[in-house]
N, CA, C and O atoms as a Maestro MAE file, in Angstrom:
{
 s_m_m2io_version
 :::
 2.0.0
}

f_m_ct {
 s_m_title
 :::
 protein
 m_atom[244] {
  # First column is atom index #
  i_m_mmod_type
  r_m_x_coord
  r_m_y_coord
  r_m_z_coord
  i_m_residue_number
  s_m_chain_name
  s_m_pdb_residue_name
  s_m_pdb_atom_name
  i_m_atomic_number
  :::
  1 25 -6.947 -11.496 -2.479 1 A "MET " " N  " 7
  2 3 -7.960 -12.563 -2.039 1 A "MET " " CA " 6
  3 2 -9.363 -12.096 -2.558 1 A "MET " " C  " 6
  4 15 -9.816 -10.995 -2.244 1 A "MET " " O  " 8
  5 25 -9.966 -12.891 -3.286 2 A "HIS " " N  " 7
  6 3 -11.260 -12.595 -3.777 2 A "HIS " " CA " 6
  7 2 -12.294 -13.427 -3.072 2 A "HIS " " C  " 6
  8 15 -11.984 -14.547 -2.667 2 A "HIS " " O  " 8
  9 25 -13.526 -12.936 -2.899 3 A "LEU " " N  " 7
  10 3 -14.502 -13.567 -2.218 3 A "LEU " " CA " 6
  11 2 -15.616 -14.026 -3.308 3 A "LEU " " C  " 6
  12 15 -15.955 -13.245 -4.198 3 A "LEU " " O  " 8
  13 25 -16.110 -15.189 -3.209 4 A "LYS " " N  " 7
  14 3 -17.148 -15.685 -4.150 4 A "LYS " " CA " 6
  15 2 -18.357 -15.929 -3.280 4 A "LYS " " C  " 6
  16 15 -18.268 -16.686 -2.313 4 A "LYS " " O  " 8
  17 25 -19.454 -15.333 -3.580 5 A "PHE " " N  " 7
  18 3 -20.617 -15.453 -2.755 5 A "PHE " " CA " 6
  19 2 -21.605 -16.306 -3.480 5 A "PHE " " C  " 6
  20 15 -21.791 -16.165 -4.689 5 A "PHE " " O  " 8
  21 25 -22.233 -17.177 -2.770 6 A "SER " " N  " 7
  22 3 -23.321 -17.948 -3.294 6 A "SER " " CA " 6
  23 2 -24.492 -18.004 -2.344 6 A "SER " " C  " 6
  24 15 -24.327 -18.172 -1.136 6 A "SER " " O  " 8
  25 25 -25.696 -17.858 -2.914 7 A "LEU " " N  " 7
  26 3 -26.918 -17.891 -2.154 7 A "LEU " " CA " 6
  27 2 -27.617 -19.238 -2.483 7 A "LEU " " C  " 6
  28 15 -27.829 -19.608 -3.638 7 A "LEU " " O  " 8
  29 25 -27.950 -19.924 -1.400 8 A "GLU " " N  " 7
  30 3 -28.653 -21.183 -1.594 8 A "GLU " " CA " 6
  31 2 -30.196 -20.821 -1.336 8 A "GLU " " C  " 6
  32 15 -30.537 -20.023 -0.462 8 A "GLU " " O  " 8
  33 25 -31.048 -21.452 -2.140 9 A "PRO " " N  " 7
  34 3 -32.453 -21.063 -2.073 9 A "PRO " " CA " 6
  35 2 -33.075 -21.352 -0.680 9 A "PRO " " C  " 6
  36 15 -33.996 -20.642 -0.276 9 A "PRO " " O  " 8
  37 25 -32.588 -22.387 0.066 10 A "GLU " " N  " 7
  38 3 -33.255 -22.767 1.291 10 A "GLU " " CA " 6
  39 2 -32.800 -21.921 2.490 10 A "GLU " " C  " 6
  40 15 -33.430 -21.921 3.548 10 A "GLU " " O  " 8
  41 25 -31.626 -21.162 2.280 11 A "THR " " N  " 7
  42 3 -31.235 -20.339 3.385 11 A "THR " " CA " 6
  43 2 -31.142 -18.966 3.005 11 A "THR " " C  " 6
  44 15 -31.127 -18.628 1.821 11 A "THR " " O  " 8
  45 25 -31.070 -18.034 4.101 12 A "LEU " " N  " 7
  46 3 -30.938 -16.628 3.891 12 A "LEU " " CA " 6
  47 2 -29.568 -16.251 4.127 12 A "LEU " " C  " 6
  48 15 -29.250 -15.066 4.027 12 A "LEU " " O  " 8
  49 25 -28.686 -17.174 4.445 13 A "PHE " " N  " 7
  50 3 -27.309 -16.839 4.817 13 A "PHE " " CA " 6
  51 2 -26.364 -16.841 3.540 13 A "PHE " " C  " 6
  52 15 -26.569 -17.576 2.574 13 A "PHE " " O  " 8
  53 25 -25.395 -16.018 3.625 14 A "VAL " " N  " 7
  54 3 -24.425 -15.880 2.467 14 A "VAL " " CA " 6
  55 2 -23.252 -16.755 2.844 14 A "VAL " " C  " 6
  56 15 -22.671 -16.594 3.918 14 A "VAL " " O  " 8
  57 25 -22.889 -17.707 1.943 15 A "LYS " " N  " 7
  58 3 -21.768 -18.557 2.154 15 A "LYS " " CA " 6
  59 2 -20.635 -18.020 1.316 15 A "LYS " " C  " 6
  60 15 -20.718 -17.854 0.099 15 A "LYS " " O  " 8
  61 25 -19.447 -17.730 2.132 16 A "LYS " " N  " 7
  62 3 -18.278 -17.142 1.471 16 A "LYS " " CA " 6
  63 2 -17.296 -18.261 1.160 16 A "LYS " " C  " 6
  64 15 -16.947 -19.089 2.002 16 A "LYS " " O  " 8
  65 25 -16.857 -18.234 -0.141 17 A "ASP " " N  " 7
  66 3 -15.710 -19.244 -0.371 17 A "ASP " " CA " 6
  67 2 -14.601 -18.241 -0.817 17 A "ASP " " C  " 6
  68 15 -14.842 -17.296 -1.569 17 A "ASP " " O  " 8
  69 25 -13.376 -18.513 -0.305 18 A "PHE " " N  " 7
  70 3 -12.274 -17.688 -0.601 18 A "PHE " " CA " 6
  71 2 -11.491 -18.384 -1.770 18 A "PHE " " C  " 6
  72 15 -11.075 -19.541 -1.730 18 A "PHE " " O  " 8
  73 25 -11.357 -17.540 -2.780 19 A "VAL " " N  " 7
  74 3 -10.717 -18.049 -3.994 19 A "VAL " " CA " 6
  75 2 -9.220 -17.478 -3.971 19 A "VAL " " C  " 6
  76 15 -9.028 -16.263 -3.952 19 A "VAL " " O  " 8
  77 25 -8.269 -18.313 -3.975 20 A "GLU " " N  " 7
  78 3 -6.904 -17.881 -3.853 20 A "GLU " " CA " 6
  79 2 -6.311 -17.783 -5.266 20 A "GLU " " C  " 6
  80 15 -6.517 -18.685 -6.078 20 A "GLU " " O  " 8
  81 25 -5.587 -16.716 -5.567 21 A "ASN " " N  " 7
  82 3 -4.863 -16.566 -6.829 21 A "ASN " " CA " 6
  83 2 -3.347 -16.228 -6.465 21 A "ASN " " C  " 6
  84 15 -3.005 -15.102 -6.102 21 A "ASN " " O  " 8
  85 25 -2.555 -17.197 -6.583 22 A "PRO " " N  " 7
  86 3 -1.191 -16.974 -6.114 22 A "PRO " " CA " 6
  87 2 -0.426 -15.855 -6.940 22 A "PRO " " C  " 6
  88 15 0.382 -15.095 -6.407 22 A "PRO " " O  " 8
  89 25 -0.748 -15.822 -8.276 23 A "THR " " N  " 7
  90 3 -0.177 -14.770 -9.142 23 A "THR " " CA " 6
  91 2 -0.611 -13.393 -8.599 23 A "THR " " C  " 6
  92 15 0.234 -12.520 -8.399 23 A "THR " " O  " 8
  93 25 -1.868 -13.200 -8.370 24 A "PHE " " N  " 7
  94 3 -2.325 -11.939 -7.842 24 A "PHE " " CA " 6
  95 2 -1.681 -11.572 -6.416 24 A "PHE " " C  " 6
  96 15 -1.298 -10.431 -6.155 24 A "PHE " " O  " 8
  97 25 -1.607 -12.535 -5.613 25 A "GLU " " N  " 7
  98 3 -0.973 -12.362 -4.190 25 A "GLU " " CA " 6
  99 2 0.452 -11.981 -4.368 25 A "GLU " " C  " 6
  100 15 0.917 -11.114 -3.627 25 A "GLU " " O  " 8
  101 25 1.237 -12.575 -5.330 26 A "ALA " " N  " 7
  102 3 2.571 -12.119 -5.538 26 A "ALA " " CA " 6
  103 2 2.646 -10.758 -6.138 26 A "ALA " " C  " 6
  104 15 3.557 -10.003 -5.795 26 A "ALA " " O  " 8
  105 25 1.769 -10.398 -6.993 27 A "PHE " " N  " 7
  106 3 1.688 -9.011 -7.432 27 A "PHE " " CA " 6
  107 2 1.426 -8.048 -6.427 27 A "PHE " " C  " 6
  108 15 2.072 -7.001 -6.438 27 A "PHE " " O  " 8
  109 25 0.490 -8.274 -5.481 28 A "LYS " " N  " 7
  110 3 0.201 -7.398 -4.430 28 A "LYS " " CA " 6
  111 2 1.419 -7.279 -3.514 28 A "LYS " " C  " 6
  112 15 1.721 -6.172 -3.069 28 A "LYS " " O  " 8
  113 25 2.120 -8.347 -3.218 29 A "THR " " N  " 7
  114 3 3.297 -8.264 -2.463 29 A "THR " " CA " 6
  115 2 4.347 -7.391 -3.067 29 A "THR " " C  " 6
  116 15 4.976 -6.590 -2.374 29 A "THR " " O  " 8
  117 25 4.560 -7.546 -4.443 30 A "GLU " " N  " 7
  118 3 5.550 -6.675 -5.129 30 A "GLU " " CA " 6
  119 2 5.137 -5.234 -5.101 30 A "GLU " " C  " 6
  120 15 5.978 -4.353 -4.921 30 A "GLU " " O  " 8
  121 25 3.913 -4.980 -5.267 31 A "VAL " " N  " 7
  122 3 3.396 -3.532 -5.216 31 A "VAL " " CA " 6
  123 2 3.701 -2.869 -3.851 31 A "VAL " " C  " 6
  124 15 4.201 -1.749 -3.744 31 A "VAL " " O  " 8
  125 25 3.350 -3.671 -2.817 32 A "ARG " " N  " 7
  126 3 3.595 -3.238 -1.487 32 A "ARG " " CA " 6
  127 2 5.025 -2.828 -1.174 32 A "ARG " " C  " 6
  128 15 5.342 -1.830 -0.528 32 A "ARG " " O  " 8
  129 25 5.904 -3.781 -1.747 33 A "LYS " " N  " 7
  130 3 7.287 -3.554 -1.521 33 A "LYS " " CA " 6
  131 2 7.737 -2.219 -2.340 33 A "LYS " " C  " 6
  132 15 8.502 -1.404 -1.826 33 A "LYS " " O  " 8
  133 25 7.251 -2.068 -3.542 34 A "ASP " " N  " 7
  134 3 7.480 -0.836 -4.310 34 A "ASP " " CA " 6
  135 2 7.060 0.400 -3.590 34 A "ASP " " C  " 6
  136 15 7.776 1.396 -3.491 34 A "ASP " " O  " 8
  137 25 5.818 0.278 -3.073 35 A "ILE " " N  " 7
  138 3 5.312 1.528 -2.342 35 A "ILE " " CA " 6
  139 2 6.122 1.839 -1.159 35 A "ILE " " C  " 6
  140 15 6.409 3.010 -0.911 35 A "ILE " " O  " 8
  141 25 6.512 0.867 -0.408 36 A "SER " " N  " 7
  142 3 7.280 1.085 0.861 36 A "SER " " CA " 6
  143 2 8.597 1.683 0.465 36 A "SER " " C  " 6
  144 15 9.075 2.572 1.170 36 A "SER " " O  " 8
  145 25 9.270 1.231 -0.694 37 A "ALA " " N  " 7
  146 3 10.510 1.802 -1.149 37 A "ALA " " CA " 6
  147 2 10.330 3.242 -1.468 37 A "ALA " " C  " 6
  148 15 11.097 4.096 -1.024 37 A "ALA " " O  " 8
  149 25 9.323 3.514 -2.234 38 A "GLN " " N  " 7
  150 3 8.992 4.961 -2.622 38 A "GLN " " CA " 6
  151 2 8.740 5.861 -1.362 38 A "GLN " " C  " 6
  152 15 9.252 6.978 -1.281 38 A "GLN " " O  " 8
  153 25 7.956 5.354 -0.408 39 A "ASN " " N  " 7
  154 3 7.734 6.076 0.899 39 A "ASN " " CA " 6
  155 2 9.005 6.380 1.520 39 A "ASN " " C  " 6
  156 15 9.193 7.514 1.962 39 A "ASN " " O  " 8
  157 25 9.963 5.422 1.605 40 A "ALA " " N  " 7
  158 3 11.250 5.678 2.230 40 A "ALA " " CA " 6
  159 2 12.026 6.707 1.504 40 A "ALA " " C  " 6
  160 15 12.666 7.563 2.115 40 A "ALA " " O  " 8
  161 25 11.985 6.642 0.184 41 A "LYS " " N  " 7
  162 3 12.705 7.720 -0.583 41 A "LYS " " CA " 6
  163 2 12.111 9.092 -0.414 41 A "LYS " " C  " 6
  164 15 12.809 10.106 -0.407 41 A "LYS " " O  " 8
  165 25 10.716 9.098 -0.269 42 A "LEU " " N  " 7
  166 3 10.049 10.378 -0.093 42 A "LEU " " CA " 6
  167 2 10.371 10.959 1.247 42 A "LEU " " C  " 6
  168 15 10.605 12.162 1.360 42 A "LEU " " O  " 8
  169 25 10.390 10.118 2.294 43 A "GLU " " N  " 7
  170 3 10.774 10.628 3.606 43 A "GLU " " CA " 6
  171 2 12.213 11.200 3.576 43 A "GLU " " C  " 6
  172 15 12.501 12.234 4.179 43 A "GLU " " O  " 8
  173 25 13.075 10.510 2.874 44 A "GLU " " N  " 7
  174 3 14.538 11.002 2.848 44 A "GLU " " CA " 6
  175 2 14.645 12.364 2.070 44 A "GLU " " C  " 6
  176 15 15.382 13.286 2.419 44 A "GLU " " O  " 8
  177 25 13.873 12.376 1.044 45 A "LEU " " N  " 7
  178 3 13.842 13.762 0.340 45 A "LEU " " CA " 6
  179 2 13.237 14.887 1.104 45 A "LEU " " C  " 6
  180 15 13.674 16.035 1.025 45 A "LEU " " O  " 8
  181 25 12.193 14.532 1.867 46 A "CYS " " N  " 7
  182 3 11.589 15.556 2.672 46 A "CYS " " CA " 6
  183 2 12.581 16.064 3.817 46 A "CYS " " C  " 6
  184 15 12.664 17.255 4.117 46 A "CYS " " O  " 8
  185 25 13.297 15.093 4.406 47 A "ALA " " N  " 7
  186 3 14.271 15.468 5.436 47 A "ALA " " CA " 6
  187 2 15.348 16.311 4.799 47 A "ALA " " C  " 6
  188 15 15.786 17.289 5.404 47 A "ALA " " O  " 8
  189 25 15.794 15.976 3.603 48 A "LYS " " N  " 7
  190 3 16.853 16.820 2.942 48 A "LYS " " CA " 6
  191 2 16.356 18.115 2.596 48 A "LYS " " C  " 6
  192 15 17.126 19.075 2.628 48 A "LYS " " O  " 8
  193 25 15.023 18.267 2.233 49 A "GLN " " N  " 7
  194 3 14.493 19.513 1.838 49 A "GLN " " CA " 6
  195 2 14.367 20.391 3.157 49 A "GLN " " C  " 6
  196 15 14.677 21.583 3.132 49 A "GLN " " O  " 8
  197 25 13.914 19.782 4.288 50 A "GLU " " N  " 7
  198 3 13.860 20.604 5.524 50 A "GLU " " CA " 6
  199 2 15.191 21.145 5.874 50 A "GLU " " C  " 6
  200 15 15.323 22.327 6.193 50 A "GLU " " O  " 8
  201 25 16.241 20.267 5.822 51 A "ALA " " N  " 7
  202 3 17.642 20.657 6.155 51 A "ALA " " CA " 6
  203 2 18.057 21.819 5.253 51 A "ALA " " C  " 6
  204 15 18.565 22.831 5.735 51 A "ALA " " O  " 8
  205 25 17.842 21.675 3.966 52 A "MET " " N  " 7
  206 3 18.256 22.735 3.018 52 A "MET " " CA " 6
  207 2 17.432 24.023 3.366 52 A "MET " " C  " 6
  208 15 17.999 25.114 3.309 52 A "MET " " O  " 8
  209 25 16.197 23.937 3.702 53 A "GLY " " N  " 7
  210 3 15.371 25.160 4.033 53 A "GLY " " CA " 6
  211 2 15.922 25.792 5.288 53 A "GLY " " C  " 6
  212 15 15.923 27.021 5.357 53 A "GLY " " O  " 8
  213 25 16.407 25.043 6.323 54 A "SER " " N  " 7
  214 3 16.905 25.598 7.505 54 A "SER " " CA " 6
  215 2 18.180 26.299 7.213 54 A "SER " " C  " 6
  216 15 18.425 27.408 7.688 54 A "SER " " O  " 8
  217 25 19.056 25.604 6.371 55 A "ASP " " N  " 7
  218 3 20.319 26.263 5.963 55 A "ASP " " CA " 6
  219 2 20.108 27.495 5.160 55 A "ASP " " C  " 6
  220 15 20.864 28.453 5.324 55 A "ASP " " O  " 8
  221 25 19.171 27.536 4.338 56 A "LEU " " N  " 7
  222 3 18.898 28.757 3.591 56 A "LEU " " CA " 6
  223 2 18.391 29.913 4.484 56 A "LEU " " C  " 6
  224 15 18.734 31.072 4.251 56 A "LEU " " O  " 8
  225 25 17.580 29.593 5.496 57 A "LYS " " N  " 7
  226 3 17.063 30.591 6.371 57 A "LYS " " CA " 6
  227 2 18.385 31.229 7.153 57 A "LYS " " C  " 6
  228 15 18.505 32.447 7.290 57 A "LYS " " O  " 8
  229 25 19.310 30.328 7.624 58 A "LEU " " N  " 7
  230 3 20.537 30.837 8.268 58 A "LEU " " CA " 6
  231 2 21.349 31.716 7.335 58 A "LEU " " C  " 6
  232 15 21.878 32.744 7.757 58 A "LEU " " O  " 8
  233 25 21.459 31.318 6.044 59 A "ILE " " N  " 7
  234 3 22.272 32.196 5.154 59 A "ILE " " CA " 6
  235 2 21.580 33.546 4.832 59 A "ILE " " C  " 6
  236 15 22.267 34.557 4.690 59 A "ILE " " O  " 8
  237 25 20.265 33.576 4.718 60 A "LEU " " N  " 7
  238 3 19.567 34.834 4.495 60 A "LEU " " CA " 6
  239 2 19.329 35.676 5.683 60 A "LEU " " C  " 6
  240 15 18.983 36.847 5.534 60 A "LEU " " O  " 8
  241 25 19.503 35.124 6.930 61 A "SER " " N  " 7
  242 3 19.227 35.991 8.078 61 A "SER " " CA " 6
  243 2 20.542 36.712 8.527 61 A "SER " " C  " 6
  244 15 20.525 37.489 9.481 61 A "SER " " O  " 8
  :::
 }
 m_bond[243] {
  # First column is bond index #
  i_m_from
  i_m_to
  i_m_order
  :::
  1 1 2 1
  2 2 3 1
  3 3 4 2
  4 3 5 1
  5 5 6 1
  6 6 7 1
  7 7 8 2
  8 7 9 1
  9 9 10 1
  10 10 11 1
  11 11 12 2
  12 11 13 1
  13 13 14 1
  14 14 15 1
  15 15 16 2
  16 15 17 1
  17 17 18 1
  18 18 19 1
  19 19 20 2
  20 19 21 1
  21 21 22 1
  22 22 23 1
  23 23 24 2
  24 23 25 1
  25 25 26 1
  26 26 27 1
  27 27 28 2
  28 27 29 1
  29 29 30 1
  30 30 31 1
  31 31 32 2
  32 31 33 1
  33 33 34 1
  34 34 35 1
  35 35 36 2
  36 35 37 1
  37 37 38 1
  38 38 39 1
  39 39 40 2
  40 39 41 1
  41 41 42 1
  42 42 43 1
  43 43 44 2
  44 43 45 1
  45 45 46 1
  46 46 47 1
  47 47 48 2
  48 47 49 1
  49 49 50 1
  50 50 51 1
  51 51 52 2
  52 51 53 1
  53 53 54 1
  54 54 55 1
  55 55 56 2
  56 55 57 1
  57 57 58 1
  58 58 59 1
  59 59 60 2
  60 59 61 1
  61 61 62 1
  62 62 63 1
  63 63 64 2
  64 63 65 1
  65 65 66 1
  66 66 67 1
  67 67 68 2
  68 67 69 1
  69 69 70 1
  70 70 71 1
  71 71 72 2
  72 71 73 1
  73 73 74 1
  74 74 75 1
  75 75 76 2
  76 75 77 1
  77 77 78 1
  78 78 79 1
  79 79 80 2
  80 79 81 1
  81 81 82 1
  82 82 83 1
  83 83 84 2
  84 83 85 1
  85 85 86 1
  86 86 87 1
  87 87 88 2
  88 87 89 1
  89 89 90 1
  90 90 91 1
  91 91 92 2
  92 91 93 1
  93 93 94 1
  94 94 95 1
  95 95 96 2
  96 95 97 1
  97 97 98 1
  98 98 99 1
  99 99 100 2
  100 99 101 1
  101 101 102 1
  102 102 103 1
  103 103 104 2
  104 103 105 1
  105 105 106 1
  106 106 107 1
  107 107 108 2
  108 107 109 1
  109 109 110 1
  110 110 111 1
  111 111 112 2
  112 111 113 1
  113 113 114 1
  114 114 115 1
  115 115 116 2
  116 115 117 1
  117 117 118 1
  118 118 119 1
  119 119 120 2
  120 119 121 1
  121 121 122 1
  122 122 123 1
  123 123 124 2
  124 123 125 1
  125 125 126 1
  126 126 127 1
  127 127 128 2
  128 127 129 1
  129 129 130 1
  130 130 131 1
  131 131 132 2
  132 131 133 1
  133 133 134 1
  134 134 135 1
  135 135 136 2
  136 135 137 1
  137 137 138 1
  138 138 139 1
  139 139 140 2
  140 139 141 1
  141 141 142 1
  142 142 143 1
  143 143 144 2
  144 143 145 1
  145 145 146 1
  146 146 147 1
  147 147 148 2
  148 147 149 1
  149 149 150 1
  150 150 151 1
  151 151 152 2
  152 151 153 1
  153 153 154 1
  154 154 155 1
  155 155 156 2
  156 155 157 1
  157 157 158 1
  158 158 159 1
  159 159 160 2
  160 159 161 1
  161 161 162 1
  162 162 163 1
  163 163 164 2
  164 163 165 1
  165 165 166 1
  166 166 167 1
  167 167 168 2
  168 167 169 1
  169 169 170 1
  170 170 171 1
  171 171 172 2
  172 171 173 1
  173 173 174 1
  174 174 175 1
  175 175 176 2
  176 175 177 1
  177 177 178 1
  178 178 179 1
  179 179 180 2
  180 179 181 1
  181 181 182 1
  182 182 183 1
  183 183 184 2
  184 183 185 1
  185 185 186 1
  186 186 187 1
  187 187 188 2
  188 187 189 1
  189 189 190 1
  190 190 191 1
  191 191 192 2
  192 191 193 1
  193 193 194 1
  194 194 195 1
  195 195 196 2
  196 195 197 1
  197 197 198 1
  198 198 199 1
  199 199 200 2
  200 199 201 1
  201 201 202 1
  202 202 203 1
  203 203 204 2
  204 203 205 1
  205 205 206 1
  206 206 207 1
  207 207 208 2
  208 207 209 1
  209 209 210 1
  210 210 211 1
  211 211 212 2
  212 211 213 1
  213 213 214 1
  214 214 215 1
  215 215 216 2
  216 215 217 1
  217 217 218 1
  218 218 219 1
  219 219 220 2
  220 219 221 1
  221 221 222 1
  222 222 223 1
  223 223 224 2
  224 223 225 1
  225 225 226 1
  226 226 227 1
  227 227 228 2
  228 227 229 1
  229 229 230 1
  230 230 231 1
  231 231 232 2
  232 231 233 1
  233 233 234 1
  234 234 235 1
  235 235 236 2
  236 235 237 1
  237 237 238 1
  238 238 239 1
  239 239 240 2
  240 239 241 1
  241 241 242 1
  242 242 243 1
  243 243 244 2
  :::
 }
}
């Protein structure tokens, strides 16, 4: 969502008009899905790494 600002000479207030770009909104949604998928994979890998670390500590002790 982009904001377009326009100042009118008779007022000191900023008028905000929202400019919608459906292609950009679809792109943002796709990126958010990709990032959430990557975060899920990262959490899974971290859990596996912790399990492997605890197993290694048991083996070495």
